[in-house]
N, C-alpha and C positions, 0 to 999 in steps of 0.2 A: 872353523873346526869341522873335520870330516870324521864321521862315525860309520863304520861298517858293521852291520848287524849280521853276525855269523849265525846266530840262532835266536829264535824269538818265542820258544815254547816254555813249558814248565820245567820242573826239576828233572823230569824224564821225557821231556818233549810233549808234543800233542799231535796225534793220539799217544797215550801212554802205553808202552809195550805190555801186552797181556790184559789190558783193561777192556772190559766189555760194556762199559756204561754207554748210554745213548749218545753222549757227546763224542766220545772217542770212536764209536762205530760210525757215526755220521761223518767224522773227518776222514776215516779210512775210505768210506764209500765215495766221498767227494774228491779224494786224492789231495786233500789239503793238509800236508804234514809240516810240522815245525820241530826243529832241533832245540836242545836246551839253550835257554837265553844266554848269549855271550856277545859282547861288542868289542871292537878294536877302535881306539880313539887315536886319530892322526898317525896310525902306524906305530905308535910309541908304547901303548899300554893296552892290554886285554883285560876286560872286566867280565866276571861271570862265575861259572861253576867252580873254577879253580882259584877264585879270589882275584887278586891283582897280579898280573903277569907282565913284567916289563918285556918289551920287544927291542930288537936292534942291538943287543950286546951291552957291554959294560957302560957305554955312554948313556944309554937309556936308563940304566939302573941309577946312575948318578943324577940324571935329570929328575927322575921320580923322587929321589931323595931330597931334591931341592937345588942341586948345584946348577942345573941348566934352566931354571925358571919353572919347571913343572912341579906340581904338588898333588899328591893323592893322599887324602886323609880319611880315616874311618869316622863316620858320625852315626847318630841313631838312625837305623834303618838302611844304611848303605854306605856308598863312597862319594865323597865330594872331590871333584877333580878340577884343577885349574891348569890350563895349558900355558906354554911359554908365551903365548900372545895374550894371556889374560882371560881367555874364554873359559866359561865354567859349565860343568856338567854334573848331574846327579844320576847315580845308578843304584838300584836296590840290591841289598846283600843277598837276596834269594826270594823264592816264593813266600808270600805272607809278610815280607818286610814292609814297613810303613815309614815313609820319610818323615823325619822330625829334626830338621837342622836346628842348631843352637841359635840363640839370639845373636844378632850382628852378622849373620851370614849374608853374603852378597847375592843378588838375583842370579838365576841360572840362565844360560843361553840354550842349553839342551837339558831336558829332564825326562828320564825313563821312570815310570812308576808301575808298581803292581796294582793296577786298578781293580783287579778281581779280589784283592785282599781287602781294600778299603777305598772305595771311590771318593769318599769325602776328604781324603788327604789332599786331593787336587784343589778342592775349594778352599781348604785351610791354607795351602801354599799360595794360592792366588790372593787370599785375603791378607797374607803377610807380605805380599809384594815380591815373593821369591820366584814365582812363575808369572810372567808378564804376557802381554798380548803378542810380543815378538819372540817369546820362548818357544822353541821347538819341543813339544811335549808328546811323548810316545808311550805306548803300552809295552811292558816287559812281562815275561812269564805268563803268556797266554796259554791256557790249558782247559781241562775239562771241568773247571769250576763254573764255566758258562756253557749254555746248552749247545751253542754252535758258533762257527765263525761269523755267520750272518748276524746273529744276535750281538756278538761283540762289536761288529762293524756298526750296527745301529746305535749301540750305546756310545761308541767313540764319537759319533757325529753329534749327539747332544751334549757330550762332555767337551767337545772341541779338541780332541786329541787324535793322533794317528796310530794305526796298527801296522807297523812295518812287518814285512816277511823276511824269511831267511835270505841273505844275500843283498838286501836293500842297503842303500847308502843314505845317510842323513847329513845335511850340511846346514850351517848357520847362514843361509841366504836370506837376509832380512826382507828384500823386496818380494821374493816368492812366498815367504811365510806370511807377510802382511796381506798379500793378495788372497792367500788361502783362507786366512782368518776372516776376512771381510765377507766372504760368501758363506760362511758356516751357519750363521744364524742371524736373521734380521730381527730388529726390534720394532714394535712389540711382537711377541710370539705367544699366542694363546693356545693352551693344550688342555683338553678335557679328557680325563681318565675315568672311565666308568667300569663298574663291575658289581657283582653281588657280594653278599657277606662272606668274609674270609677268602676272597678271590685273589688277594695280592695287589689290589689296586693302590692302596696307600704306599706299599713298598715300592711299586713301580714309579709313582709320582716322586717319592723321595730320591730314588735312583736317578731320575732325570735331572734333578737339581744338585746332585752331589758335587759337581764341579764348579758350582757358582760361588763366588766369594762373598756375596751380599744377599742373604735370603731371609725373608720374613715369613714365618710359619703362622698361619691364621687358623686357630682352633675356633670353630664356629658355635660352640655351645653344647650344652647337655640336652639330651632328648627328654621330652616331658615324662615324668614319672620314674626317672632313673636315678634321681638323687639318692645317694647312699647305697646304691646297688654295687656289691663287691665285684661283680663281673665287669660292669662299666668302669669301675676304678682300675681294675687290672688292665683293661684295654687301653685306657688313657696312659697308664704307666708304661706299657709296652711301646706305645707310640713315642713317648718322651725319651725312652732309652735308646731308640733307634736314631733319633735326630742328632746331628752334629751339635756340639756344645756352643759353638759360636753363632748358631742361628738365633735370630730374635723370635720370640713367641708372643703373639697377640691373641688374647681371648676376647672375641667381639662378634656381634651379629651385624655390625656396620660394614659390610663388605664394600658397599659403594664408596664409603669414606676411605677405606684402606686403598682400594684400587685407584681412586682419584688422585691420591698423593704419592703412591709408590713409584720408585724409579729403578729399583734393583730387580731381584727375582722374588716372586710371591708364590707360596704354596698354600692353597686353600683346602682344608680337610675338615668337613666336606660340605658340599652343596646340600645333601640330604639333611644333615643335622641343622644347617642354617635354615632351611625351609621349615623344618619342624619347630624351631625356635620362633620363626616369624609367625607361623600359624598360631602359636601359643600367645605371642605378644599381641596379635590382632584379635584374639578371642574367636578364632575361626573354627576351632574344632567342633563347637556346638552350634555353629551357624548364626552367631549373633548378628544383629542388623548392621550392615555395612562392612562386616569383617572380611568378606570375600574381596570386596573392592580394595580394602586396605592392603591385604596380602598381595593382590595382583599388582598394585602400585609398587610395593617393595621389590617384587620380582622384576618389574619393568625397569626400575631404577638400576638394579644390578646389571641387567643385560645392556642397558645404555652405557654404563661406565665400562663394562667389559669391552664394548666395541671401541672405546676411545682411550683405553689405558695406555700408558707409556712403559709399563712394566712387562717383564717376562713372567707370565702367569701360568701355573699348572694347578688345575682344580680337580679334586676328586669328587665323584658323585656316584650315587647308588643307581644301578639298573634294576628297576622294580617291575618292569612290564613283562617279564618272562614266566611269572608264576601264575597261580590261580587268582581269580578275582577275590580281593579281600572281603571277608565276611562282614566287616563293620563299615559304617558310614565314614568314620574317621580314617580307616585304612584306605578306602576308595578315594577319599579326598586327597590324601597325601600322595598316593600313586599317580592320580591324574595330574595334579599340579606339578609334581616332580618330573613326570614324563614330558610335560609341555615346556618346563624350564630347561631340561636337558636338551630338548630340540632347539630351543632358542640359543643356548650357549654354544652348542655344536655348530650351528649355522654361522656363528661369528668366530669360530676357532680355526686356526691354521692346521691343527692336528686334533684328531679325536681317536681314542683307543678304547677297546673293550678288553678287560682282563678276565680270563676264565681259568681257574686252577693254576694261576701263576703264569699262564701263557698269554701273550699279547697279540691281539688282532687289530691292526690298523683299520680305521674306518674312513680313511680318506685324508689327503693332505692338499690344502688349497695353494 
């Protein structure tokens, strides 16, 4: 299958005419422009802003109707295309469309997705086996819903998808695709995402794993003294609402046990609440005899398993060292121990990020 990408931007392109948002102004400044998303498949059919447009005259029309082996059908979220050679393609109906093929749909050879509308659709399609390791997966309708082309490129790398530009050609060359996939991400891959309160760190961690078909979300427990707190309950509910429905949720403080047996992707949210729960379990807040050693042992066990895990792990942690010195002994205890634990985990991570006001600062890739 040969796919010509005539346009790769949003409904009005990118930058959008007349729009003065930071994303569009940045694209204009960089000279990085995209036309409205449209593709031509094998020179037979055009998909995009005008719907399905047959090419090549009356014969092509009959082919699309089914006489020549071609089939184009409308499904939830877009178009399902089968070529005369049996190769299959999905293309979204427009910006905001989310792919939801019916049961019994065969896997795709090429899939375009509006990843800015719902990145988790990729993980869902992979979980269903509709997008496989050899599927050529690409972003459609790239526009100012993301801050910049650079940010979209970064997201595409951890989603393992391509971001074609106007005029690019995509083919179903299996050997080239398999070679490309092999170098996208090696396993294990450990990522530590840090930030302050309401910085966007949890959203960033969830975004990184949106394309994974097998995700275990580890909720590490309630902070001491917050049982029955309506604000805490609202925070938990917001986290649950954001997570894809097919993710497994495990509520535990046994992070060493989870990481020791995990083989898919794991999201830990978060290290700070885990440490608070461990300090509580070890009676360390009041400095009970031997409590410090017990808590240190638990932290050491976590770091040791983190070093050897076979899973793809993204962990969220609080950055507590940028504010004033805590006024209480318990606050200083938590800050100091979490700071040391963050350092130990970051030293054993391939990637570490700091999130401030929703903006991401890479802290080094090993």
